[in-house]
N, C-alpha and C positions, 0 to 999 in steps of 0.2 A: 504494501500499500504506501502510496505517495505521502511526503509530508506536505502538509499544508502550511505556508509561512506567509504572515501579513508582512508586507514592508511598506513602508511610508517616507523612505529615503530615495530619491532617484539617483544618488550617486553611489548607492549600495553595490559593492562589487559582484555580488550574486547576479546582477541583472545585465553583467557586461554583454552577453551573447545578443541582448535586444537594443543595445545603445546605436544611435545613429541608423536607424533602417531606412531613412530618404536618402542618405548619403551614398548614391551609387557606385561610386569609384571606391569608397572605403570599404562598403560591402562586397564588391566584387573581389577585392584582395584579401579580405579577412575570411570570408565564409569558406571558399575552397582550401585556403591556407591551414585554417583551423578544424575543417572537417565537418562543417555545420551547415545547416539551411534552416530558414524559417518558414514553417507552416502556419497559415492565418485563417482563422475561421474553424468552427467545430467540424464540418464536413470535411476538409482538407486535411485537418490534424486527425480524424478518424481514418481517411484512406492512406496517410501516410502509415499510419501504425498497422494498417492492413496489409499493406506492401512490405512490411517487415522493418522499417526503419526505426531504429532505437530512440528513445526520447531522452534528451539531456535535460530538460525543465520545461515547465509550461508558465506562462503569465497570463493571468485571467484578471477581469475586472470581476468585482465581489458577486454581481448578479448572475455570473457564469458559473460559479461554482457548482450550483446544483445541476445544470444542464450537462456538465462535464463530469459528474461524479463517478460515474461508472469507470471513467478513463483514471481517474485519480485514485480509486480503489484498486485498479489493474498494474499501474506503473510504479516502478521503484522511484523514479526521478521528481526532484522537489518540484513542489507547485508554489508559484509566487502569487499571492492575491494582493491586488492592488487597487487604487481609486481611478477613475478614468483619466482626470489630469495628471496625475503621475505617470501612468502609461504614456500619455502623451508627451509629456516631458522626457521621458526616457528614449522612445522610438523617433520623436520628431513629428508625428500625426497622429489624428485621431483614429484610435483604433475602433472601427465601425462593428466588427463583429465581436469585440470583446474578449477573443482568445487568440493567444500566438502560442506556438510552441518551437523550441529549439531541438532538431532533430539531427542525430549523426549521420552523416553521409556513408555509403556504401563505396567500395572501391568500383570505378568503371570496369565493365567487362571488355575484353579486346575487341576489336570490330571484326576479327577473323572468326572468332566465337560466337557472334551474333549471325554472321553471314551463314555459317554452317546449319543452321535451322530455319533460316528465314527464306520466304519466296516474294514478299514485297518490302521494300526499303524505301523510305524518304532519305534523301541526302540534301543537307542543307550547306549552302556557301554564304558565309560572311552575315549570316542573319543575325543583326545586333539588338533589335527591338525586343525588349523582354514581352511585350505584348503579343507580337507576332509568333515568338518561340512558343508562348502559351497556346495560342490559337490553334497553330499548326500542331502541336501535339495532342491537343483536344481531337481534332479532327482525325489524325491518324490513329488514335485509339478507338474512336467511335465508327470509323471505316474500315477497320481491320487491316492496317499496316503491321507488319511484324516488327519493325525496327527503324530506328532514326541513327542516322551516322551524321556528324558535326564536322565541317571544317575547323581548323585549329582556333580561327579567330571568331566564331560563333559566341553569341552570348551564352550565359549559363542557364539551363532549364530549370535547374533547382533555386534561382534567384526568387524572391519572395514574389516579385509582380509576375513571373511566368507561372510559378505554381497556382498562383490565386486565379490568372485567366483561364488555366487549363483546367480548373476545378479538380486538381489533383490527378490528370488523367496523365501527367508526367512520370508519376509512379506506375502507370499501367503498361507504357510501351519502353521495352528495353531501348539503351541508347548508349553510343560511344563516340568517341572523338578519333577522327583519322589522324595520324601524326604529322602527316605531310599533305600537301595540296598543290595541285591537283594530282600529284603522283599517288596519294593513297587509293586513288579511284582503280589502280591497276588490280589492287587485292578484290575489289569488288567484281571487276571484269573476270578475274581469274576462278571467283567462286560461282561462275556461270551466270551472271546476272548480265543483262541487256541494259545499258546506262542511257536513260532518256533524259534530255535537258528541256526544261518547260521554259518556252520563251515566246514571247508575242511575234516575233520575226516572221515576215511573210514567207520565206522559204520553208518554214517548219511545216511539218506535216500535221494536220488536224488531228487531235488526240483520238477521235473517232474512228479515223481511217488508219491509225496506227494500230488499234485495239489490243493496248496493252494487257488486258484482262486475259488475253489468249496466249500470253507468253508464259513460259515456266518461271522464269526468274526476272523480275523487274527492279531496277534501281531509279527512282526519279528524282532529279535534282532540281532544287530550288534556290531562287538566288534572293539577295535583299531587296527590300522595298526600294523603289525607285531606280536603282542600277542594273537590278536583275543580275544574271550569271556573269561572271568575267569572261573575257574572249579565251583564256585558257582552259576554264570549265567547258564552255561549248566546243572547245576543239577535242576536249577528251571524252566527250560524249559519241555513244553510238549513232543516234538518232535526236534530232530537235522535233518538239510536238509542241503545239499551241492549242489553246482552248478557243474555238470559234466565238466571235463577239458579234454584236448587233449594234445599230443605231450610233456609229461611229465612235464606240467606246473602243480604246485599243488595248485596254489592261485591266486587271483586276489588282486588289490589295492581295498581296502574297499570302494572307491566310486564308482568304475566300478563294484565291485561285488553288490553293493547295487542297481544300476541301473537294473541289469539284475535280481536280486530276485524281486525289486519291480514290473517289468513287469510280472514276474510268478505270482506274489500275485494278480495284479491288471487285468491280463488278462481275456478280456471278459465284464469286467464291463462298462457300459456306462459312458463316460468321460463328465466331465462339460464343 
């Protein structure tokens, strides 16, 4: 059973995991280095635990203690009960959902390990917006993608904003980072995947005509918002594919495009 501790000092060192959550650069450095991430909200905290992540501690507004009582009773980690204004002083923002948990990261699997059992893989290049990362993971989970691979410069899927936007779907889809880019795509191709680059370029084949759902193994590459895939990534692809557009629209937000493309890639597959 967790120990419930009331804290009224925002400088209490026991709250260190939760300090400066709005300082993106600080948290980007701290969290991976210290092996932690922050889960926000009751549903996300529960999904993180269901996915096997170990809880380091929990920070609750007093009114959330009863709602999280079963979790408090099950985990050995300390639970800090604070007033909402103190939580805001510590974190840097108003914690609307009233519940935060510091979770222990797991070691990332090797990309080749994921490729061995996967058939439908999303590959992201330089996607640095945490909202887009979260949205893409949520679509990947919902539409039956087997794994996600990230270029070295992609944002952290376990950053608080990514986890929140994905509603915890980042815990459902295994992911790894490719150590080199775009050279790391060679391992994807060697594992038997056809590498498709999603691009609005006119020379690209309509994704309907490409019929990726009929291929045995598909890796779908997605680029950053605005810039899209780099020239190097496009050259490394086996084929370029595009989503047909109407009314003079030339492209979609990468999160929306990912959802459409994932459906095309997985259409007809039995869902888990």
